[in-house]
C-alpha positions as a printed Julia matrix, in Angstrom:
278×3 Matrix{Float64}:
 -44.82  -11.75  -36.81
 -43.44   -8.83  -38.82
 -39.91   -8.49  -40.14
 -38.7    -6.25  -37.31
 -40.1    -8.63  -34.69
 -38.37  -11.61  -36.39
 -35.06   -9.73  -36.5
 -35.37   -8.81  -32.84
 -36.12  -12.45  -31.94
 -33.06  -13.66  -33.88
 -30.84  -11.12  -32.13
 -32.18  -12.2   -28.72
 -31.47  -15.88  -29.44
 -27.99  -15.1   -30.81
 -27.16  -13.01  -27.75
 -28.3   -15.83  -25.47
 -26.08  -18.32  -27.29
 -23.05  -16.03  -27.22
 -23.45  -15.11  -23.57
 -24.16  -18.62  -22.3
 -20.48  -19.69  -22.04
 -19.62  -16.5   -20.19
 -22.42  -17.11  -17.76
 -21.14  -20.63  -17.13
 -17.58  -19.43  -16.61
 -18.73  -16.93  -14.02
 -20.76  -19.38  -11.95
 -17.97  -21.57  -10.59
 -19.13  -21.15   -7.01
 -22.29  -23.1    -7.84
 -20.49  -26.01   -9.54
 -20.99  -29.47   -8.02
 -17.29  -30.12   -7.36
 -16.91  -26.92   -5.36
 -20.12  -27.57   -3.45
 -18.77  -31.01   -2.57
 -15.27  -29.98   -1.44
 -16.1   -26.65    0.23
 -17.46  -28.15    3.5
 -14.33  -30.29    3.88
 -12.13  -27.19    3.61
 -14.15  -24.43    5.25
 -16.97  -26.2     7.07
 -20.1   -24.06    7.22
 -18.28  -20.72    7.06
 -19.87  -18.14    4.8
 -17.7   -17.2     1.82
 -18.45  -13.8     0.3
 -17.82  -12.79   -3.28
 -14.62  -10.75   -3.47
 -14.17   -7.73   -5.72
 -11.15   -6.07   -7.35
 -10.93   -3.71   -4.39
 -10.04   -6.51   -1.98
  -9.22   -9.78   -3.81
  -7.65  -10.25   -7.25
  -6.76  -13.65   -8.7
  -4.59  -13.63  -11.82
  -4.2   -16.73  -14.02
  -3.63  -17.35  -17.72
  -6.68  -18.02  -19.88
  -4.88  -21.08  -21.26
  -1.73  -22.63  -19.85
   1.43  -22.81  -21.94
   2.61  -25.72  -19.81
   0.18  -27.51  -17.48
   3.09  -28.41  -15.2
   4.04  -24.78  -14.52
   1.04  -22.47  -14.47
   1.58  -19.03  -12.88
  -1.02  -18.11  -10.27
  -0.98  -14.74   -8.49
  -3.1   -13.32   -5.68
  -3.35   -9.72   -4.49
  -5.45   -8.92   -1.44
  -6.0    -5.82    0.65
  -8.55   -4.28    2.97
  -8.71   -0.51    3.21
 -11.03   -0.53    6.23
  -8.46   -1.39    8.89
  -8.66   -5.16    8.56
  -5.59   -7.19    7.68
  -5.05  -10.34    5.66
  -4.83  -13.47    7.8
  -4.66  -16.29    5.24
  -4.94  -17.1     1.53
  -6.12  -20.51    0.28
  -5.71  -21.56   -3.36
  -8.05  -24.31   -4.58
  -7.94  -26.04   -7.98
 -11.27  -27.84   -8.12
 -10.44  -30.64  -10.56
  -7.0   -31.54   -9.2
  -6.65  -34.82   -7.28
  -5.68  -32.73   -4.23
  -7.8   -29.58   -4.68
  -6.26  -27.54   -1.85
  -3.11  -26.43   -3.58
  -1.57  -24.05   -1.05
  -2.51  -22.21    2.12
  -0.53  -19.06    2.94
  -0.84  -17.84    6.54
   0.27  -14.41    7.75
   0.84  -14.11   11.49
   2.0   -10.51   11.21
  -0.94   -8.23   10.24
  -0.67   -6.99    6.65
  -2.85   -4.33    5.05
  -2.09   -5.92    1.69
  -0.3    -8.95    0.29
   0.96   -9.99   -3.13
   1.91  -13.63   -3.65
   2.44  -15.87   -6.64
   3.38  -19.49   -7.27
   3.73  -21.97  -10.13
   1.05  -24.66  -10.01
   0.25  -27.96  -11.71
  -3.13  -28.37  -13.37
  -4.31  -31.93  -13.96
  -6.81  -30.67  -16.53
  -9.06  -27.72  -17.29
 -10.44  -26.49  -14.01
 -11.94  -23.67  -12.04
  -9.39  -22.17   -9.68
 -10.29  -19.99   -6.75
  -8.59  -18.08   -4.0
 -10.25  -17.58   -0.65
  -8.86  -14.76    1.49
  -9.47  -14.68    5.22
  -9.57  -11.24    6.81
  -8.56  -10.5    10.39
 -12.23  -10.52   11.45
 -12.5   -14.16   10.19
 -14.65  -13.23    7.18
 -13.79  -15.0     3.91
 -13.77  -13.51    0.4
 -13.42  -15.46   -2.83
 -12.3   -14.7    -6.36
 -12.31  -17.38   -9.07
 -11.17  -17.99  -12.6
 -10.97  -20.81  -15.12
  -7.82  -22.2   -16.73
  -7.93  -24.14  -19.97
  -5.16  -26.71  -20.32
  -3.47  -28.75  -23.04
  -4.56  -32.14  -21.72
  -1.09  -33.01  -20.46
  -2.46  -34.32  -17.15
   0.34  -32.63  -15.24
  -0.2   -34.39  -11.91
   0.64  -37.68  -13.67
   3.19  -36.23  -16.08
   6.72  -37.7   -15.57
   9.24  -35.43  -13.8
  11.32  -33.2   -16.05
  14.62  -34.0   -14.29
  15.89  -37.54  -13.89
  15.89  -38.93  -10.32
  19.68  -38.65   -9.83
  19.74  -34.98  -10.84
  16.72  -34.24   -8.64
  18.31  -35.95   -5.64
  21.64  -34.17   -6.14
  20.03  -30.72   -6.07
  17.27  -31.52   -3.53
  16.58  -28.6    -1.22
  18.81  -26.06   -2.94
  17.31  -22.56   -2.81
  17.81  -19.18   -4.4
  16.3   -15.84   -3.43
  16.2   -12.98   -5.93
  14.78   -9.49   -5.7
  13.05   -7.68   -8.52
  12.96   -3.9    -8.23
  11.7    -2.56   -4.91
   8.67   -0.3    -5.12
   6.98    2.46   -3.17
   3.6     1.4    -1.88
   0.98    3.53   -0.18
  -0.17    2.09    3.11
  -3.08    3.24    5.22
  -1.16    5.87    7.12
   2.15    6.29    5.35
   4.19    5.45    2.28
   6.66    2.62    2.81
   9.18    0.75    0.73
   8.01   -2.71   -0.28
  10.39   -5.33   -1.61
   9.43   -8.11   -4.01
  11.2   -11.44   -3.6
  11.26  -14.64   -5.63
  12.12  -17.88   -3.82
  13.17  -20.83   -5.99
  13.36  -24.29   -4.41
  14.86  -27.39   -6.04
  12.47  -30.26   -5.38
  10.76  -32.75   -7.73
   7.44  -32.52   -5.82
   6.52  -36.06   -6.79
   2.78  -36.58   -6.79
   2.5   -40.35   -6.43
   0.6   -40.42   -9.72
   3.68  -40.34  -11.96
   5.07  -43.46  -13.61
   8.73  -44.32  -14.07
   9.16  -44.54  -17.84
  11.7   -47.39  -17.54
  10.25  -49.62  -14.81
   6.63  -48.62  -15.49
   6.14  -48.51  -11.73
   4.54  -45.56   -9.94
   7.04  -43.24   -8.29
   6.31  -42.8    -4.57
   4.94  -39.41   -3.6
   7.39  -36.94   -2.12
   6.48  -33.28   -2.13
   7.01  -30.1    -0.15
   4.46  -29.92    2.65
   5.55  -26.88    4.66
   7.45  -23.65    4.05
   8.27  -20.91    6.57
   9.76  -17.57    5.56
  11.11  -15.27    8.25
  12.72  -11.82    8.16
  14.94  -11.33   11.2
  12.71  -12.21   14.16
   9.5   -11.64   12.17
   7.66  -14.6    10.66
   6.52  -13.28    7.26
   4.34  -16.23    6.3
   3.95  -20.0     6.27
   2.77  -22.22    3.43
   1.01  -25.56    3.64
   1.25  -27.1     0.18
   0.3   -30.25   -1.72
   1.0   -31.95   -5.03
  -0.21  -28.97   -7.09
   2.95  -27.0    -6.34
   5.1   -27.41   -9.45
   8.36  -29.29   -9.78
  11.18  -26.97   -8.63
   8.59  -24.44   -7.43
   9.01  -20.68   -7.41
   7.1   -18.52   -4.96
   6.95  -14.73   -5.12
   6.04  -12.56   -2.17
   6.37   -9.0    -0.94
   7.51   -7.65    2.4
   8.15   -4.26    3.98
  11.7    -3.02    4.39
  11.26   -2.02    8.0
  14.72   -2.8     9.31
  17.7    -5.03    8.67
  17.82   -8.75    9.12
  18.32  -11.83    6.96
  15.53  -13.81    5.33
  15.44  -17.35    6.67
  13.64  -20.12    4.8
  12.62  -23.47    6.26
  11.25  -26.2     4.0
   9.96  -29.64    4.95
   8.8   -32.41    2.62
   6.58  -35.44    3.13
   9.6   -37.67    3.69
  10.35  -35.6     6.78
  13.48  -34.08    5.2
  14.13  -30.5     6.3
  16.01  -27.79    4.43
  17.12  -24.42    5.82
  18.74  -21.47    4.15
  19.5   -17.92    5.22
  19.79  -15.02    2.8
  21.37  -11.73    3.86
  19.15   -8.83    2.82
  20.02   -5.2     3.53
  17.67   -2.24    3.39
  19.36   -1.17    0.18
  18.99   -4.5    -1.59
């Protein structure tokens, strides 16, 4: 083998070594955990690979705090279909289905975000259901610090958490102009903050060394006037004192009403006045 052939062989091997991790990171859909949990979540439904034109999942490459990892999903269909639901799955979490957002009112596009717990490094995926019942997936991988956030003790002490339980705040970043299919409309961005410890059942009281019973938010409904904007079915992956961001169209006046229920059966309601100029 001549010198040029040897050099070429070395370059080929080096390229294979360098590209191998990238190949692994981009093949989450074939991983054993996903293949095991997928039928339990979606049955035998076909799940198509999404692309940046219809599904975008945004996560950090490495979490700064495994207890509060920002996860964002943008989805849109330019062919007349609307977004019906968005499911967020963290494969390696004890409860992989982290949140399911459902949109009863047809939306050409949606933009949502939430803070999530990661129990360890894991693939994360979002599966978007279109109005024709087809499913599209985008995935990513989040490296973590090894904190084991689902078992990490709550940040706030129990008395403080109980005193503020169910308190909510709604804030509005700058409204923006967004091009729809047929017209330009004003879209508002909102951030909903909910005080709740979201206890996982895996956390240990540092004084008694007993496990703290699970108590987490299970359902959220957000309504604008008479219009139901979306519902959320959530599990233990939603962070302590979660924050959820969402967008909605300013198509008339009416307050935003929020209903929250946790696994203890406790219900919280709050109404926020929102004008078209807010």
